[in-house]
C-alpha positions in Angstrom: 24.8 -8.2 5.6 24.7 -5.8 2.9 22.0 -5.5 0.2 24.8 -6.1 -2.3 25.7 -9.4 -1.0 22.1 -10.3 -0.9 21.6 -9.6 -4.6 19.1 -6.9 -4.1 16.6 -9.5 -2.5 16.3 -7.5 0.8 14.9 -4.6 -1.2 12.8 -7.0 -3.3 11.5 -8.7 -0.2 10.5 -5.4 1.4 8.7 -4.0 -1.8 7.1 -7.2 -2.2 5.5 -6.9 1.2 4.5 -3.6 0.6 3.1 -4.4 -2.8 0.9 -7.4 -1.0 -0.5 -4.9 1.6 -1.1 -2.1 -0.9 -3.1 -4.3 -3.3 -4.7 -6.1 -0.3 -6.0 -2.4 0.9 -7.5 -1.9 -2.2 -9.4 -5.2 -2.3 -10.4 -4.8 1.3 -11.9 -1.5 0.9 -13.5 -2.8 -2.5 -15.2 -5.6 -0.7 -16.2 -3.8 2.5 -17.9 -0.8 0.9 -21.5 -2.4 1.3 -20.5 -2.9 5.0 -19.4 0.6 5.3 -22.6 1.7 3.6 -24.6 0.0 5.9 -22.8 0.7 9.0 -22.8 4.6 8.3 -26.0 4.9 6.1 -24.0 6.1 3.2 -25.8 7.1 0.2 -24.7 5.6 -3.2 -23.0 9.0 -3.9 -21.0 8.6 -0.7 -19.9 5.1 -1.6 -19.0 6.3 -4.9 -16.8 9.2 -3.2 -15.1 6.8 -0.8 -13.9 4.6 -3.7 -12.9 7.5 -5.8 -10.7 8.6 -3.1 -9.2 5.3 -2.4 -5.9 3.5 -3.2 -7.3 2.3 -6.4 -8.4 5.9 -7.8 -7.7 9.5 -6.8 -5.8 8.9 -3.7 -3.2 6.9 -5.5 -2.9 9.3 -8.4 -2.0 12.0 -5.9 0.3 9.9 -4.1 2.2 9.1 -7.1 2.6 12.6 -8.1 4.0 13.4 -4.7 6.1 10.2 -4.0 8.1 10.2 -7.2 9.6 13.7 -6.7 10.1 13.3 -3.1 11.9 9.9 -3.8 14.2 11.7 -6.1 14.7 14.6 -3.8 15.2 12.8 -0.1 16.0 9.1 -1.3 13.7 6.1 -2.0 14.4 4.3 1.5 13.8 7.5 3.3 10.4 8.1 1.5 9.5 4.3 1.4 9.9 4.4 5.5 7.8 7.2 6.0 5.4 6.1 3.4 4.8 3.0 5.1 4.0 5.0 8.3 1.5 7.1 6.6 0.1 3.8 5.2 -0.2 2.6 9.0 -2.0 5.6 10.1 -4.4 5.4 7.3 -5.2 1.9 7.6 -5.6 2.5 11.4 -8.2 5.1 10.6 -10.1 2.7 8.3 -9.9 -0.3 10.9 -11.1 1.7 13.9 -13.6 3.9 12.0 -16.5 4.8 14.0 -17.5 7.8 12.3 -17.7 8.8 8.7 -14.8 11.3 8.7 -12.5 8.7 10.2 -13.3 6.4 7.3 -12.7 9.1 4.6 -9.4 10.4 6.3 -8.1 6.8 6.5 -9.0 6.0 2.9 -7.3 9.2 1.6 -4.2 8.6 3.5 -4.1 4.9 2.6 -4.7 6.0 -1.0 -1.9 8.8 -1.1 0.4 6.2 0.7 -0.4 3.5 -1.9 0.3 6.0 -4.6 3.5 7.4 -3.3 5.1 4.2 -2.5 4.7 2.8 -6.2 7.1 5.0 -8.1 9.5 4.9 -5.3 9.2 1.0 -4.7 9.8 0.0 -8.3 12.8 2.4 -8.6 14.2 0.9 -5.5 14.0 -2.5 -7.0 15.8 -1.3 -9.9 18.5 0.4 -7.8 19.3 -2.4 -5.6 18.8 -5.5 -8.1 21.7 -6.7 -10.1 21.2 -5.5 -13.5 21.1 -9.1 -15.0 18.2 -10.1 -12.7 16.1 -6.9 -12.4 13.1 -8.5 -14.3 13.3 -11.4 -11.7 13.1 -9.2 -8.8 10.3 -6.8 -10.4 8.4 -10.1 -11.1 8.5 -11.1 -7.5 7.2 -7.8 -6.4 4.5 -8.1 -9.1 3.5 -11.8 -7.7 2.9 -10.3 -4.3 0.7 -7.8 -5.6 -1.2 -10.3 -7.4 -1.3 -12.6 -4.5 -3.1 -10.2 -2.2 -6.3 -9.9 -4.0 -6.6 -13.8 -3.9 -6.2 -13.8 -0.1 -8.3 -10.8 0.5 -11.2 -11.8 -1.5 -11.2 -15.2 0.2 -11.1 -13.7 3.6 -13.0 -11.0 5.8 -12.0 -7.6 4.9 -11.0 -7.0 8.5 -8.3 -9.8 8.4 -7.0 -8.3 5.0 -6.7 -4.9 6.9 -5.1 -6.3 10.0 -2.8 -8.2 7.7 -1.7 -5.0 6.1 -1.0 -3.4 9.5 1.1 -6.3 10.5 3.0 -6.3 7.3 3.7 -2.7 7.3 4.9 -2.4 11.0 7.6 -5.2 10.2 8.9 -4.2 6.8 12.5 -4.9 6.6 13.1 -1.7 4.9 12.1 0.0 8.1 15.0 -1.4 9.9 
């Protein structure tokens, strides 16, 4: 069934899933910083650096500067698919980090992926949704973004990161 027959809902659901996991990764990292500090013996400066490079700060800013132009050049679906792969690689480094460099690399890759995904995702919704229902579609995706912090702040960080991995690997946009 084509996206047009679905009225853009396939794109909206895919973007909603990625919004959920992206927001979830921000909360999962934020709530786990103290655990990482204890595990790796980080100083407060190192914790601040991890937070600054994350999907909630510098990493996302760099990703947005990269994602928008690449989405225009190569197409949103193409960039979105590879963005989710980058996200999966980044979260895998975070989930399985046994050394500080793995955590830092994972946080940077995840941050870039989150930042690159945002301009591509919202534009993808705008292109696929019928003009009379665009706000409804964007609202659905924003709801998913808002739902993730509620889930992640009420569950252990590892559940939230694993949930992110599962959702990214099964996104309908990658099919």
